[in-house]
C-alpha positions in Angstrom: 0.0 0.0 0.0 1.1 3.6 -0.6 2.5 5.4 2.4 0.7 8.4 3.6 2.5 11.7 2.9 2.5 14.5 5.5 1.7 17.7 3.6 2.6 21.2 5.0 2.8 24.8 3.7 6.1 26.4 2.8 7.3 29.5 1.1 9.9 29.2 -1.7 11.3 32.2 -3.7 8.4 34.3 -2.5 5.7 31.8 -3.4 3.4 29.6 -1.3 3.6 25.9 -1.9 2.1 22.7 -0.5 5.1 20.5 0.5 5.4 16.7 1.1 8.8 15.0 1.9 9.3 12.0 -0.3 12.8 10.9 0.8 15.5 11.8 3.3 19.0 10.5 3.4 22.1 10.8 5.6 25.1 11.5 3.3 28.7 10.7 4.3 31.3 11.8 1.7 34.3 9.4 1.5 36.6 11.7 -0.5 37.2 15.3 -1.1 36.5 17.4 -4.2 33.3 18.2 -6.2 30.9 15.3 -5.7 27.7 14.9 -7.7 24.4 13.5 -6.3 22.3 11.9 -9.0 18.8 13.4 -9.5 15.7 12.0 -7.9 13.1 11.5 -10.6 9.4 10.6 -10.3 6.2 10.6 -12.2 3.1 12.5 -10.9 -0.4 13.0 -12.1 -1.2 16.7 -12.6 -4.5 18.4 -13.3 -4.2 21.0 -16.0 -6.8 23.4 -17.5 -7.6 22.7 -21.2 -8.7 26.3 -21.9 -12.2 25.2 -22.4 -15.3 25.6 -20.2 -18.3 23.5 -19.5 -22.0 24.6 -19.7 -21.8 26.1 -16.2 -18.7 28.2 -17.0 -16.3 26.0 -15.0 -12.8 25.4 -16.5 -12.3 21.9 -17.9 -9.5 19.9 -16.4 -7.4 17.1 -17.8 -5.1 14.7 -15.9 -1.6 14.4 -17.4 1.4 12.3 -16.4 4.4 14.5 -15.8 8.0 13.6 -15.0 9.8 15.7 -12.3 13.5 15.8 -11.5 15.5 17.4 -8.7 18.4 17.9 -11.0 22.0 16.9 -10.2 23.2 18.3 -6.9 26.9 19.1 -6.4 28.8 19.1 -3.1 32.2 20.7 -2.5 33.9 18.5 0.0 37.0 19.9 1.7 40.0 17.7 2.2 41.2 16.9 5.8 44.2 18.9 6.7 47.7 17.4 6.4 49.2 19.5 9.1 49.5 17.7 12.5 47.8 14.6 11.1 48.8 11.7 13.5 50.6 8.7 12.0 48.0 6.3 13.4 45.0 8.2 11.9 42.7 5.8 10.0 40.0 8.2 8.8 37.7 8.8 11.9 35.9 12.1 11.6 33.5 13.3 14.4 33.6 13.3 18.2 34.5 10.0 19.9 35.5 8.3 23.1 37.9 5.3 22.9 38.4 2.6 25.5 40.2 -0.8 25.9 39.3 -3.1 28.7 40.1 -6.7 29.8 37.7 -9.3 31.3 40.3 -10.4 33.9 43.9 -9.5 34.9 44.7 -12.6 36.9 44.3 -16.0 35.1 45.8 -19.4 34.8 47.8 -20.5 31.8 45.6 -21.6 28.8 42.6 -19.8 30.4 41.0 -17.5 27.8 40.3 -13.8 28.5 38.6 -11.2 26.5 40.0 -7.8 25.4 37.3 -5.3 24.3 38.2 -2.3 22.2 35.5 0.3 21.6 35.1 3.7 19.8 31.7 5.4 20.4 30.3 8.8 19.6 29.1 10.8 16.5 30.7 10.5 13.2 31.7 8.2 10.3 31.7 5.0 12.4 31.4 2.7 9.4 34.4 4.3 7.5 37.4 3.8 9.8 39.2 0.9 11.4 40.1 0.5 15.1 43.7 0.2 16.2 45.1 -3.3 16.8 46.5 -4.3 20.2 50.3 -5.0 20.6 50.9 -8.1 22.7 53.8 -10.4 23.6 54.3 -13.3 21.3 53.7 -15.8 24.1 50.2 -14.4 24.5 48.0 -16.0 21.9 45.8 -13.5 20.1 42.8 -14.5 18.0 41.1 -12.5 15.3 38.5 -10.1 16.7 34.7 -10.2 16.5 33.4 -6.9 15.2 30.1 -5.4 16.5 28.6 -2.1 15.2 25.6 -0.5 16.9 24.9 2.5 14.7 21.9 4.8 14.3 21.4 7.5 11.7 19.3 10.7 12.1 19.2 14.0 10.3 20.3 16.2 13.2 23.5 14.4 14.3 24.2 12.2 11.3 25.7 8.8 12.3 26.1 7.9 16.0 26.7 4.8 18.1 29.6 2.5 18.8 32.1 0.2 17.1 33.6 -2.7 19.1 36.2 -5.4 18.5 36.5 -8.2 21.0 39.7 -10.3 21.1 40.2 -13.7 22.8 43.6 -13.9 24.4 45.2 -17.1 25.9 48.4 -16.9 27.9 50.5 -20.0 27.3 52.9 -19.7 30.2 53.3 -18.5 33.8 54.4 -14.9 34.1 53.3 -11.3 33.4 52.0 -10.1 30.1 51.7 -6.4 29.1 49.3 -5.1 26.4 50.8 -1.8 25.3 48.7 1.4 25.4 46.4 1.7 22.4 46.2 5.0 20.5 43.1 6.2 18.6 43.0 9.5 16.6 40.2 11.3 15.0 39.5 14.6 13.3 37.0 16.9 15.0 35.2 19.0 12.4 33.9 21.3 15.2 37.3 22.3 16.4 39.0 21.6 13.0 41.7 19.7 14.9 43.0 16.2 15.3 42.4 14.6 18.7 44.2 11.6 20.1 43.2 9.3 22.9 45.7 6.9 24.5 44.6 4.1 26.8 46.5 2.8 29.8 48.6 -0.3 29.4 47.0 -3.5 30.6 49.0 -6.0 32.7 47.9 -9.6 32.9 49.3 -11.8 35.7 49.5 -15.6 35.3 50.6 -17.1 38.7 50.1 -20.7 37.6 51.3 -22.6 34.6 54.4 -23.9 32.8 57.5 -21.8 32.7 58.5 -20.1 29.4 
């Protein structure tokens, strides 16, 4: 069934119109330069006067099919600045928090633990990668499971979180250090790059074979 359109009044170029919103989209440019948006085209039945009148003096109307187009729209997208761009920058643009946490810091050898790495906030969450943890070779590290919880609205754009969960298994008795993780993003409000560095994580394994 056809969806019901909400019609309102609006003024455009000094003229009054009846307006209905047909489509809204959240746009996220992935490169700089002049980018074109293809036109939205649709057919509509329009009543038009024939120029003739009936016996009662009323104008005769005819229904015609007409094709309408929004025309091609062009966006000028500015490049991100090169000055002070961090080496670890992977394309995050917006405002974000970044955290890294471990499920347990005291475990036995061959006991799995989980490392959770999360970026959350407003911005292009689907268009950048999270930093990878640096761990000792004796700490077995498995490929992460990626989870994205993202919503899109027309006031803030894209918001939510992006999380990678790693399974770690210490093979020997001892102490293991996960180095601080660094996440950088460009804040379009301040027009500056921001960097968040987590604390190092220390895992103690009091029981198990010696390395």
